[in-house]
PDBQT receptor file of N, H, CA, C and O in Angstrom, charges set to zero:
ATOM      1  N   MET A   1     -51.700 -25.783 -24.280  1.00  0.00    +0.000 N 
ATOM      2  CA  MET A   1     -51.079 -25.640 -22.993  1.00  0.00    +0.000 C 
ATOM      3  C   MET A   1     -50.726 -24.180 -22.720  1.00  0.00    +0.000 C 
ATOM      4  O   MET A   1     -50.882 -23.686 -21.602  1.00  0.00    +0.000 OA
ATOM      5  N   GLN A   2     -50.254 -23.507 -23.749  1.00  0.00    +0.000 N 
ATOM      6  H   GLN A   2     -50.128 -23.908 -24.657  1.00  0.00    +0.000 HD
ATOM      7  CA  GLN A   2     -49.877 -22.108 -23.560  1.00  0.00    +0.000 C 
ATOM      8  C   GLN A   2     -51.081 -21.285 -23.126  1.00  0.00    +0.000 C 
ATOM      9  O   GLN A   2     -50.977 -20.471 -22.207  1.00  0.00    +0.000 OA
ATOM     10  N   ARG A   3     -52.221 -21.487 -23.777  1.00  0.00    +0.000 N 
ATOM     11  H   ARG A   3     -52.306 -22.147 -24.523  1.00  0.00    +0.000 HD
ATOM     12  CA  ARG A   3     -53.423 -20.719 -23.422  1.00  0.00    +0.000 C 
ATOM     13  C   ARG A   3     -53.880 -21.063 -22.014  1.00  0.00    +0.000 C 
ATOM     14  O   ARG A   3     -54.291 -20.178 -21.264  1.00  0.00    +0.000 OA
ATOM     15  N   LEU A   4     -53.815 -22.324 -21.648  1.00  0.00    +0.000 N 
ATOM     16  H   LEU A   4     -53.482 -23.043 -22.257  1.00  0.00    +0.000 HD
ATOM     17  CA  LEU A   4     -54.188 -22.732 -20.297  1.00  0.00    +0.000 C 
ATOM     18  C   LEU A   4     -53.327 -22.007 -19.270  1.00  0.00    +0.000 C 
ATOM     19  O   LEU A   4     -53.841 -21.519 -18.263  1.00  0.00    +0.000 OA
ATOM     20  N   CYS A   5     -52.037 -21.934 -19.514  1.00  0.00    +0.000 N 
ATOM     21  H   CYS A   5     -51.620 -22.330 -20.332  1.00  0.00    +0.000 HD
ATOM     22  CA  CYS A   5     -51.142 -21.241 -18.591  1.00  0.00    +0.000 C 
ATOM     23  C   CYS A   5     -51.418 -19.742 -18.570  1.00  0.00    +0.000 C 
ATOM     24  O   CYS A   5     -51.322 -19.111 -17.517  1.00  0.00    +0.000 OA
ATOM     25  N   GLN A   6     -51.760 -19.165 -19.720  1.00  0.00    +0.000 N 
ATOM     26  H   GLN A   6     -51.838 -19.677 -20.575  1.00  0.00    +0.000 HD
ATOM     27  CA  GLN A   6     -52.113 -17.745 -19.758  1.00  0.00    +0.000 C 
ATOM     28  C   GLN A   6     -53.344 -17.474 -18.892  1.00  0.00    +0.000 C 
ATOM     29  O   GLN A   6     -53.369 -16.508 -18.129  1.00  0.00    +0.000 OA
ATOM     30  N   VAL A   7     -54.357 -18.322 -19.011  1.00  0.00    +0.000 N 
ATOM     31  H   VAL A   7     -54.336 -19.106 -19.631  1.00  0.00    +0.000 HD
ATOM     32  CA  VAL A   7     -55.579 -18.155 -18.214  1.00  0.00    +0.000 C 
ATOM     33  C   VAL A   7     -55.262 -18.299 -16.731  1.00  0.00    +0.000 C 
ATOM     34  O   VAL A   7     -55.775 -17.537 -15.912  1.00  0.00    +0.000 OA
ATOM     35  N   ALA A   8     -54.425 -19.264 -16.382  1.00  0.00    +0.000 N 
ATOM     36  H   ALA A   8     -54.008 -19.883 -17.048  1.00  0.00    +0.000 HD
ATOM     37  CA  ALA A   8     -54.050 -19.453 -14.982  1.00  0.00    +0.000 C 
ATOM     38  C   ALA A   8     -53.364 -18.205 -14.426  1.00  0.00    +0.000 C 
ATOM     39  O   ALA A   8     -53.666 -17.773 -13.313  1.00  0.00    +0.000 OA
ATOM     40  N   VAL A   9     -52.448 -17.632 -15.193  1.00  0.00    +0.000 N 
ATOM     41  H   VAL A   9     -52.203 -17.983 -16.097  1.00  0.00    +0.000 HD
ATOM     42  CA  VAL A   9     -51.750 -16.418 -14.753  1.00  0.00    +0.000 C 
ATOM     43  C   VAL A   9     -52.727 -15.253 -14.650  1.00  0.00    +0.000 C 
ATOM     44  O   VAL A   9     -52.678 -14.487 -13.688  1.00  0.00    +0.000 OA
ATOM     45  N   GLU A  10     -53.615 -15.113 -15.634  1.00  0.00    +0.000 N 
ATOM     46  H   GLU A  10     -53.655 -15.735 -16.416  1.00  0.00    +0.000 HD
ATOM     47  CA  GLU A  10     -54.607 -14.030 -15.612  1.00  0.00    +0.000 C 
ATOM     48  C   GLU A  10     -55.518 -14.110 -14.388  1.00  0.00    +0.000 C 
ATOM     49  O   GLU A  10     -55.967 -13.085 -13.875  1.00  0.00    +0.000 OA
ATOM     50  N   HIS A  11     -55.788 -15.319 -13.927  1.00  0.00    +0.000 N 
ATOM     51  H   HIS A  11     -55.424 -16.152 -14.344  1.00  0.00    +0.000 HD
ATOM     52  CA  HIS A  11     -56.664 -15.508 -12.767  1.00  0.00    +0.000 C 
ATOM     53  C   HIS A  11     -55.880 -15.672 -11.465  1.00  0.00    +0.000 C 
ATOM     54  O   HIS A  11     -56.424 -16.082 -10.439  1.00  0.00    +0.000 OA
ATOM     55  N   GLU A  12     -54.594 -15.344 -11.533  1.00  0.00    +0.000 N 
ATOM     56  H   GLU A  12     -54.152 -15.011 -12.366  1.00  0.00    +0.000 HD
ATOM     57  CA  GLU A  12     -53.704 -15.372 -10.371  1.00  0.00    +0.000 C 
ATOM     58  C   GLU A  12     -53.646 -16.740  -9.700  1.00  0.00    +0.000 C 
ATOM     59  O   GLU A  12     -53.550 -16.837  -8.476  1.00  0.00    +0.000 OA
ATOM     60  N   CYS A  13     -53.703 -17.787 -10.505  1.00  0.00    +0.000 N 
ATOM     61  H   CYS A  13     -53.781 -17.707 -11.499  1.00  0.00    +0.000 HD
ATOM     62  CA  CYS A  13     -53.523 -19.138  -9.975  1.00  0.00    +0.000 C 
ATOM     63  C   CYS A  13     -52.050 -19.327  -9.620  1.00  0.00    +0.000 C 
ATOM     64  O   CYS A  13     -51.169 -18.783 -10.287  1.00  0.00    +0.000 OA
ATOM     65  N   SER A  14     -51.794 -20.084  -8.588  1.00  0.00    +0.000 N 
ATOM     66  H   SER A  14     -52.510 -20.526  -8.047  1.00  0.00    +0.000 HD
ATOM     67  CA  SER A  14     -50.409 -20.294  -8.178  1.00  0.00    +0.000 C 
ATOM     68  C   SER A  14     -49.767 -21.480  -8.887  1.00  0.00    +0.000 C 
ATOM     69  O   SER A  14     -48.546 -21.629  -8.857  1.00  0.00    +0.000 OA
ATOM     70  N   ARG A  15     -50.579 -22.331  -9.528  1.00  0.00    +0.000 N 
ATOM     71  H   ARG A  15     -51.572 -22.210  -9.553  1.00  0.00    +0.000 HD
ATOM     72  CA  ARG A  15     -50.022 -23.491 -10.223  1.00  0.00    +0.000 C 
ATOM     73  C   ARG A  15     -51.084 -24.138 -11.111  1.00  0.00    +0.000 C 
ATOM     74  O   ARG A  15     -52.277 -23.857 -10.995  1.00  0.00    +0.000 OA
ATOM     75  N   VAL A  16     -50.619 -25.000 -11.987  1.00  0.00    +0.000 N 
ATOM     76  H   VAL A  16     -49.650 -25.229 -12.082  1.00  0.00    +0.000 HD
ATOM     77  CA  VAL A  16     -51.466 -25.866 -12.801  1.00  0.00    +0.000 C 
ATOM     78  C   VAL A  16     -50.913 -27.272 -12.613  1.00  0.00    +0.000 C 
ATOM     79  O   VAL A  16     -49.704 -27.482 -12.702  1.00  0.00    +0.000 OA
ATOM     80  N   GLU A  17     -51.780 -28.222 -12.358  1.00  0.00    +0.000 N 
ATOM     81  H   GLU A  17     -52.763 -28.052 -12.286  1.00  0.00    +0.000 HD
ATOM     82  CA  GLU A  17     -51.340 -29.596 -12.127  1.00  0.00    +0.000 C 
ATOM     83  C   GLU A  17     -52.039 -30.544 -13.084  1.00  0.00    +0.000 C 
ATOM     84  O   GLU A  17     -53.198 -30.339 -13.444  1.00  0.00    +0.000 OA
ATOM     85  N   TRP A  18     -51.325 -31.583 -13.492  1.00  0.00    +0.000 N 
ATOM     86  H   TRP A  18     -50.384 -31.750 -13.200  1.00  0.00    +0.000 HD
ATOM     87  CA  TRP A  18     -51.865 -32.639 -14.328  1.00  0.00    +0.000 C 
ATOM     88  C   TRP A  18     -51.620 -33.966 -13.636  1.00  0.00    +0.000 C 
ATOM     89  O   TRP A  18     -50.706 -34.100 -12.823  1.00  0.00    +0.000 OA
ATOM     90  N   THR A  19     -52.436 -34.930 -13.964  1.00  0.00    +0.000 N 
ATOM     91  H   THR A  19     -53.179 -34.822 -14.625  1.00  0.00    +0.000 HD
ATOM     92  CA  THR A  19     -52.185 -36.299 -13.514  1.00  0.00    +0.000 C 
ATOM     93  C   THR A  19     -52.231 -37.216 -14.731  1.00  0.00    +0.000 C 
ATOM     94  O   THR A  19     -52.888 -36.922 -15.730  1.00  0.00    +0.000 OA
ATOM     95  N   THR A  20     -51.530 -38.315 -14.625  1.00  0.00    +0.000 N 
ATOM     96  H   THR A  20     -50.996 -38.555 -13.814  1.00  0.00    +0.000 HD
ATOM     97  CA  THR A  20     -51.576 -39.341 -15.658  1.00  0.00    +0.000 C 
ATOM     98  C   THR A  20     -51.393 -40.691 -14.988  1.00  0.00    +0.000 C 
ATOM     99  O   THR A  20     -50.818 -40.782 -13.903  1.00  0.00    +0.000 OA
ATOM    100  N   ASP A  21     -51.873 -41.716 -15.624  1.00  0.00    +0.000 N 
ATOM    101  H   ASP A  21     -52.340 -41.643 -16.505  1.00  0.00    +0.000 HD
ATOM    102  CA  ASP A  21     -51.705 -43.061 -15.081  1.00  0.00    +0.000 C 
ATOM    103  C   ASP A  21     -50.244 -43.477 -15.171  1.00  0.00    +0.000 C 
ATOM    104  O   ASP A  21     -49.544 -43.117 -16.118  1.00  0.00    +0.000 OA
ATOM    105  N   GLN A  22     -49.789 -44.238 -14.181  1.00  0.00    +0.000 N 
ATOM    106  H   GLN A  22     -50.358 -44.530 -13.412  1.00  0.00    +0.000 HD
ATOM    107  CA  GLN A  22     -48.392 -44.660 -14.155  1.00  0.00    +0.000 C 
ATOM    108  C   GLN A  22     -48.039 -45.573 -15.321  1.00  0.00    +0.000 C 
ATOM    109  O   GLN A  22     -46.888 -45.615 -15.754  1.00  0.00    +0.000 OA
ATOM    110  N   ASP A  23     -49.026 -46.301 -15.828  1.00  0.00    +0.000 N 
ATOM    111  H   ASP A  23     -49.962 -46.266 -15.476  1.00  0.00    +0.000 HD
ATOM    112  CA  ASP A  23     -48.752 -47.236 -16.918  1.00  0.00    +0.000 C 
ATOM    113  C   ASP A  23     -49.038 -46.631 -18.294  1.00  0.00    +0.000 C 
ATOM    114  O   ASP A  23     -49.260 -47.360 -19.261  1.00  0.00    +0.000 OA
ATOM    115  N   ASN A  24     -49.031 -45.298 -18.381  1.00  0.00    +0.000 N 
ATOM    116  H   ASN A  24     -48.850 -44.706 -17.595  1.00  0.00    +0.000 HD
ATOM    117  CA  ASN A  24     -49.275 -44.611 -19.646  1.00  0.00    +0.000 C 
ATOM    118  C   ASN A  24     -48.114 -43.656 -19.924  1.00  0.00    +0.000 C 
ATOM    119  O   ASN A  24     -48.169 -42.492 -19.528  1.00  0.00    +0.000 OA
ATOM    120  N   PRO A  25     -47.079 -44.124 -20.587  1.00  0.00    +0.000 N 
ATOM    121  CA  PRO A  25     -45.871 -43.306 -20.756  1.00  0.00    +0.000 C 
ATOM    122  C   PRO A  25     -46.011 -42.141 -21.739  1.00  0.00    +0.000 C 
ATOM    123  O   PRO A  25     -45.206 -41.211 -21.687  1.00  0.00    +0.000 OA
ATOM    124  N   LEU A  26     -46.998 -42.159 -22.624  1.00  0.00    +0.000 N 
ATOM    125  H   LEU A  26     -47.652 -42.915 -22.666  1.00  0.00    +0.000 HD
ATOM    126  CA  LEU A  26     -47.103 -41.082 -23.613  1.00  0.00    +0.000 C 
ATOM    127  C   LEU A  26     -47.360 -39.716 -22.989  1.00  0.00    +0.000 C 
ATOM    128  O   LEU A  26     -46.656 -38.764 -23.327  1.00  0.00    +0.000 OA
ATOM    129  N   PRO A  27     -48.344 -39.572 -22.086  1.00  0.00    +0.000 N 
ATOM    130  CA  PRO A  27     -48.521 -38.253 -21.464  1.00  0.00    +0.000 C 
ATOM    131  C   PRO A  27     -47.291 -37.824 -20.663  1.00  0.00    +0.000 C 
ATOM    132  O   PRO A  27     -46.910 -36.654 -20.678  1.00  0.00    +0.000 OA
ATOM    133  N   GLU A  28     -46.683 -38.766 -19.974  1.00  0.00    +0.000 N 
ATOM    134  H   GLU A  28     -46.993 -39.717 -19.961  1.00  0.00    +0.000 HD
ATOM    135  CA  GLU A  28     -45.491 -38.444 -19.189  1.00  0.00    +0.000 C 
ATOM    136  C   GLU A  28     -44.393 -37.883 -20.092  1.00  0.00    +0.000 C 
ATOM    137  O   GLU A  28     -43.759 -36.884 -19.751  1.00  0.00    +0.000 OA
ATOM    138  N   ALA A  29     -44.170 -38.512 -21.226  1.00  0.00    +0.000 N 
ATOM    139  H   ALA A  29     -44.685 -39.323 -21.504  1.00  0.00    +0.000 HD
ATOM    140  CA  ALA A  29     -43.156 -38.028 -22.168  1.00  0.00    +0.000 C 
ATOM    141  C   ALA A  29     -43.544 -36.660 -22.725  1.00  0.00    +0.000 C 
ATOM    142  O   ALA A  29     -42.686 -35.795 -22.902  1.00  0.00    +0.000 OA
ATOM    143  N   PHE A  30     -44.829 -36.465 -22.999  1.00  0.00    +0.000 N 
ATOM    144  H   PHE A  30     -45.525 -37.168 -22.854  1.00  0.00    +0.000 HD
ATOM    145  CA  PHE A  30     -45.311 -35.183 -23.521  1.00  0.00    +0.000 C 
ATOM    146  C   PHE A  30     -45.049 -34.065 -22.525  1.00  0.00    +0.000 C 
ATOM    147  O   PHE A  30     -44.509 -33.022 -22.893  1.00  0.00    +0.000 OA
ATOM    148  N   TYR A  31     -45.427 -34.272 -21.261  1.00  0.00    +0.000 N 
ATOM    149  H   TYR A  31     -45.866 -35.119 -20.962  1.00  0.00    +0.000 HD
ATOM    150  CA  TYR A  31     -45.236 -33.240 -20.242  1.00  0.00    +0.000 C 
ATOM    151  C   TYR A  31     -43.759 -32.955 -20.024  1.00  0.00    +0.000 C 
ATOM    152  O   TYR A  31     -43.367 -31.800 -19.862  1.00  0.00    +0.000 OA
ATOM    153  N   GLU A  32     -42.938 -33.997 -20.018  1.00  0.00    +0.000 N 
ATOM    154  H   GLU A  32     -43.257 -34.936 -20.150  1.00  0.00    +0.000 HD
ATOM    155  CA  GLU A  32     -41.502 -33.795 -19.839  1.00  0.00    +0.000 C 
ATOM    156  C   GLU A  32     -40.902 -33.046 -21.028  1.00  0.00    +0.000 C 
ATOM    157  O   GLU A  32     -39.999 -32.229 -20.851  1.00  0.00    +0.000 OA
ATOM    158  N   GLN A  33     -41.399 -33.320 -22.244  1.00  0.00    +0.000 N 
ATOM    159  H   GLN A  33     -42.133 -33.984 -22.387  1.00  0.00    +0.000 HD
ATOM    160  CA  GLN A  33     -40.914 -32.613 -23.435  1.00  0.00    +0.000 C 
ATOM    161  C   GLN A  33     -41.219 -31.119 -23.345  1.00  0.00    +0.000 C 
ATOM    162  O   GLN A  33     -40.467 -30.296 -23.866  1.00  0.00    +0.000 OA
ATOM    163  N   LEU A  34     -42.325 -30.772 -22.682  1.00  0.00    +0.000 N 
ATOM    164  H   LEU A  34     -42.936 -31.441 -22.259  1.00  0.00    +0.000 HD
ATOM    165  CA  LEU A  34     -42.677 -29.367 -22.490  1.00  0.00    +0.000 C 
ATOM    166  C   LEU A  34     -41.871 -28.715 -21.368  1.00  0.00    +0.000 C 
ATOM    167  O   LEU A  34     -41.963 -27.506 -21.152  1.00  0.00    +0.000 OA
ATOM    168  N   GLY A  35     -41.081 -29.523 -20.653  1.00  0.00    +0.000 N 
ATOM    169  H   GLY A  35     -41.007 -30.505 -20.828  1.00  0.00    +0.000 HD
ATOM    170  CA  GLY A  35     -40.247 -28.991 -19.586  1.00  0.00    +0.000 C 
ATOM    171  C   GLY A  35     -40.928 -28.946 -18.235  1.00  0.00    +0.000 C 
ATOM    172  O   GLY A  35     -40.473 -28.242 -17.333  1.00  0.00    +0.000 OA
ATOM    173  N   MET A  36     -42.016 -29.690 -18.083  1.00  0.00    +0.000 N 
ATOM    174  H   MET A  36     -42.385 -30.262 -18.815  1.00  0.00    +0.000 HD
ATOM    175  CA  MET A  36     -42.737 -29.701 -16.807  1.00  0.00    +0.000 C 
ATOM    176  C   MET A  36     -42.075 -30.685 -15.854  1.00  0.00    +0.000 C 
ATOM    177  O   MET A  36     -41.883 -31.852 -16.195  1.00  0.00    +0.000 OA
ATOM    178  N   PRO A  37     -41.725 -30.218 -14.661  1.00  0.00    +0.000 N 
ATOM    179  CA  PRO A  37     -41.099 -31.123 -13.701  1.00  0.00    +0.000 C 
ATOM    180  C   PRO A  37     -42.124 -32.084 -13.111  1.00  0.00    +0.000 C 
ATOM    181  O   PRO A  37     -43.291 -31.737 -12.926  1.00  0.00    +0.000 OA
ATOM    182  N   LYS A  38     -41.669 -33.289 -12.821  1.00  0.00    +0.000 N 
ATOM    183  H   LYS A  38     -40.722 -33.572 -12.971  1.00  0.00    +0.000 HD
ATOM    184  CA  LYS A  38     -42.521 -34.289 -12.192  1.00  0.00    +0.000 C 
ATOM    185  C   LYS A  38     -42.526 -34.048 -10.685  1.00  0.00    +0.000 C 
ATOM    186  O   LYS A  38     -41.471 -33.843 -10.085  1.00  0.00    +0.000 OA
ATOM    187  N   ASN A  39     -43.697 -34.072 -10.080  1.00  0.00    +0.000 N 
ATOM    188  H   ASN A  39     -44.554 -34.239 -10.568  1.00  0.00    +0.000 HD
ATOM    189  CA  ASN A  39     -43.813 -33.861  -8.639  1.00  0.00    +0.000 C 
ATOM    190  C   ASN A  39     -43.848 -35.216  -7.945  1.00  0.00    +0.000 C 
ATOM    191  O   ASN A  39     -44.853 -35.924  -8.004  1.00  0.00    +0.000 OA
ATOM    192  N   GLN A  40     -42.756 -35.573  -7.293  1.00  0.00    +0.000 N 
ATOM    193  H   GLN A  40     -41.939 -34.998  -7.246  1.00  0.00    +0.000 HD
ATOM    194  CA  GLN A  40     -42.661 -36.854  -6.599  1.00  0.00    +0.000 C 
ATOM    195  C   GLN A  40     -43.258 -36.792  -5.197  1.00  0.00    +0.000 C 
ATOM    196  O   GLN A  40     -43.357 -37.818  -4.524  1.00  0.00    +0.000 OA
ATOM    197  N   GLU A  41     -43.655 -35.605  -4.750  1.00  0.00    +0.000 N 
ATOM    198  H   GLU A  41     -43.574 -34.772  -5.297  1.00  0.00    +0.000 HD
ATOM    199  CA  GLU A  41     -44.134 -35.438  -3.386  1.00  0.00    +0.000 C 
ATOM    200  C   GLU A  41     -45.628 -35.679  -3.233  1.00  0.00    +0.000 C 
ATOM    201  O   GLU A  41     -46.112 -35.786  -2.106  1.00  0.00    +0.000 OA
ATOM    202  N   LYS A  42     -46.367 -35.768  -4.318  1.00  0.00    +0.000 N 
ATOM    203  H   LYS A  42     -45.974 -35.681  -5.234  1.00  0.00    +0.000 HD
ATOM    204  CA  LYS A  42     -47.820 -35.886  -4.257  1.00  0.00    +0.000 C 
ATOM    205  C   LYS A  42     -48.262 -37.333  -4.424  1.00  0.00    +0.000 C 
ATOM    206  O   LYS A  42     -47.652 -38.107  -5.161  1.00  0.00    +0.000 OA
ATOM    207  N   ILE A  43     -49.324 -37.674  -3.730  1.00  0.00    +0.000 N 
ATOM    208  H   ILE A  43     -49.819 -37.045  -3.131  1.00  0.00    +0.000 HD
ATOM    209  CA  ILE A  43     -50.013 -38.946  -3.899  1.00  0.00    +0.000 C 
ATOM    210  C   ILE A  43     -51.462 -38.609  -4.198  1.00  0.00    +0.000 C 
ATOM    211  O   ILE A  43     -52.058 -37.774  -3.518  1.00  0.00    +0.000 OA
ATOM    212  N   CYS A  44     -52.024 -39.238  -5.189  1.00  0.00    +0.000 N 
ATOM    213  H   CYS A  44     -51.540 -39.916  -5.742  1.00  0.00    +0.000 HD
ATOM    214  CA  CYS A  44     -53.397 -38.956  -5.604  1.00  0.00    +0.000 C 
ATOM    215  C   CYS A  44     -54.347 -39.978  -4.975  1.00  0.00    +0.000 C 
ATOM    216  O   CYS A  44     -54.091 -41.181  -5.016  1.00  0.00    +0.000 OA
ATOM    217  N   TYR A  45     -55.434 -39.490  -4.399  1.00  0.00    +0.000 N 
ATOM    218  H   TYR A  45     -55.641 -38.513  -4.366  1.00  0.00    +0.000 HD
ATOM    219  CA  TYR A  45     -56.493 -40.347  -3.871  1.00  0.00    +0.000 C 
ATOM    220  C   TYR A  45     -57.748 -40.087  -4.670  1.00  0.00    +0.000 C 
ATOM    221  O   TYR A  45     -57.967 -38.971  -5.142  1.00  0.00    +0.000 OA
ATOM    222  N   ARG A  46     -58.583 -41.116  -4.830  1.00  0.00    +0.000 N 
ATOM    223  H   ARG A  46     -58.405 -42.023  -4.447  1.00  0.00    +0.000 HD
ATOM    224  CA  ARG A  46     -59.786 -40.966  -5.651  1.00  0.00    +0.000 C 
ATOM    225  C   ARG A  46     -60.935 -41.749  -5.028  1.00  0.00    +0.000 C 
ATOM    226  O   ARG A  46     -60.774 -42.884  -4.579  1.00  0.00    +0.000 OA
ATOM    227  N   LEU A  47     -62.090 -41.109  -5.016  1.00  0.00    +0.000 N 
ATOM    228  H   LEU A  47     -62.220 -40.187  -5.380  1.00  0.00    +0.000 HD
ATOM    229  CA  LEU A  47     -63.329 -41.782  -4.631  1.00  0.00    +0.000 C 
ATOM    230  C   LEU A  47     -64.209 -41.873  -5.861  1.00  0.00    +0.000 C 
ATOM    231  O   LEU A  47     -64.371 -40.897  -6.592  1.00  0.00    +0.000 OA
ATOM    232  N   GLU A  48     -64.777 -43.049  -6.088  1.00  0.00    +0.000 N 
ATOM    233  H   GLU A  48     -64.646 -43.843  -5.494  1.00  0.00    +0.000 HD
ATOM    234  CA  GLU A  48     -65.696 -43.219  -7.201  1.00  0.00    +0.000 C 
ATOM    235  C   GLU A  48     -66.659 -44.357  -6.901  1.00  0.00    +0.000 C 
ATOM    236  O   GLU A  48     -66.428 -45.160  -5.997  1.00  0.00    +0.000 OA
ATOM    237  N   GLY A  49     -67.724 -44.417  -7.657  1.00  0.00    +0.000 N 
ATOM    238  H   GLY A  49     -67.911 -43.765  -8.392  1.00  0.00    +0.000 HD
ATOM    239  CA  GLY A  49     -68.676 -45.511  -7.541  1.00  0.00    +0.000 C 
ATOM    240  C   GLY A  49     -69.263 -45.640  -6.149  1.00  0.00    +0.000 C 
ATOM    241  O   GLY A  49     -69.649 -44.648  -5.531  1.00  0.00    +0.000 OA
ATOM    242  N   ASP A  50     -69.327 -46.874  -5.660  1.00  0.00    +0.000 N 
ATOM    243  H   ASP A  50     -69.013 -47.680  -6.163  1.00  0.00    +0.000 HD
ATOM    244  CA  ASP A  50     -69.920 -47.154  -4.349  1.00  0.00    +0.000 C 
ATOM    245  C   ASP A  50     -69.190 -46.441  -3.223  1.00  0.00    +0.000 C 
ATOM    246  O   ASP A  50     -69.823 -45.985  -2.271  1.00  0.00    +0.000 OA
ATOM    247  N   ASP A  51     -67.879 -46.338  -3.314  1.00  0.00    +0.000 N 
ATOM    248  H   ASP A  51     -67.365 -46.709  -4.087  1.00  0.00    +0.000 HD
ATOM    249  CA  ASP A  51     -67.117 -45.637  -2.274  1.00  0.00    +0.000 C 
ATOM    250  C   ASP A  51     -67.521 -44.172  -2.199  1.00  0.00    +0.000 C 
ATOM    251  O   ASP A  51     -67.649 -43.621  -1.106  1.00  0.00    +0.000 OA
ATOM    252  N   LEU A  52     -67.723 -43.542  -3.338  1.00  0.00    +0.000 N 
ATOM    253  H   LEU A  52     -67.619 -43.990  -4.226  1.00  0.00    +0.000 HD
ATOM    254  CA  LEU A  52     -68.159 -42.147  -3.374  1.00  0.00    +0.000 C 
ATOM    255  C   LEU A  52     -69.543 -42.008  -2.751  1.00  0.00    +0.000 C 
ATOM    256  O   LEU A  52     -69.773 -41.114  -1.937  1.00  0.00    +0.000 OA
ATOM    257  N   ARG A  53     -70.455 -42.882  -3.128  1.00  0.00    +0.000 N 
ATOM    258  H   ARG A  53     -70.268 -43.608  -3.790  1.00  0.00    +0.000 HD
ATOM    259  CA  ARG A  53     -71.812 -42.818  -2.571  1.00  0.00    +0.000 C 
ATOM    260  C   ARG A  53     -71.812 -43.079  -1.065  1.00  0.00    +0.000 C 
ATOM    261  O   ARG A  53     -72.616 -42.493  -0.340  1.00  0.00    +0.000 OA
ATOM    262  N   ARG A  54     -70.939 -43.932  -0.596  1.00  0.00    +0.000 N 
ATOM    263  H   ARG A  54     -70.285 -44.408  -1.185  1.00  0.00    +0.000 HD
ATOM    264  CA  ARG A  54     -70.850 -44.238   0.833  1.00  0.00    +0.000 C 
ATOM    265  C   ARG A  54     -70.404 -43.006   1.634  1.00  0.00    +0.000 C 
ATOM    266  O   ARG A  54     -70.806 -42.835   2.785  1.00  0.00    +0.000 OA
ATOM    267  N   MET A  55     -69.587 -42.162   1.034  1.00  0.00    +0.000 N 
ATOM    268  H   MET A  55     -69.260 -42.301   0.099  1.00  0.00    +0.000 HD
ATOM    269  CA  MET A  55     -69.111 -40.960   1.717  1.00  0.00    +0.000 C 
ATOM    270  C   MET A  55     -70.113 -39.813   1.640  1.00  0.00    +0.000 C 
ATOM    271  O   MET A  55     -69.919 -38.785   2.289  1.00  0.00    +0.000 OA
ATOM    272  N   ALA A  56     -71.172 -39.967   0.865  1.00  0.00    +0.000 N 
ATOM    273  H   ALA A  56     -71.330 -40.802   0.338  1.00  0.00    +0.000 HD
ATOM    274  CA  ALA A  56     -72.178 -38.913   0.690  1.00  0.00    +0.000 C 
ATOM    275  C   ALA A  56     -73.562 -39.466   1.021  1.00  0.00    +0.000 C 
ATOM    276  O   ALA A  56     -74.415 -39.598   0.143  1.00  0.00    +0.000 OA
ATOM    277  N   PRO A  57     -73.775 -39.792   2.305  1.00  0.00    +0.000 N 
ATOM    278  CA  PRO A  57     -75.075 -40.404   2.670  1.00  0.00    +0.000 C 
ATOM    279  C   PRO A  57     -76.245 -39.455   2.454  1.00  0.00    +0.000 C 
ATOM    280  O   PRO A  57     -77.392 -39.819   2.712  1.00  0.00    +0.000 OA
TER     281      PRO A  57
């Protein structure tokens, strides 16, 4: 994680974001242990499979 953040800063990124499934508490606990705040303002949308192909005629 430290190296990832170093690369982000070196490339002038404004943030690094992670996602995890709501029913998987281990990553959530890991990120919180590192002191990463949870972003309650974001909602994730995903296209995959047939839905993805339908959007790319």
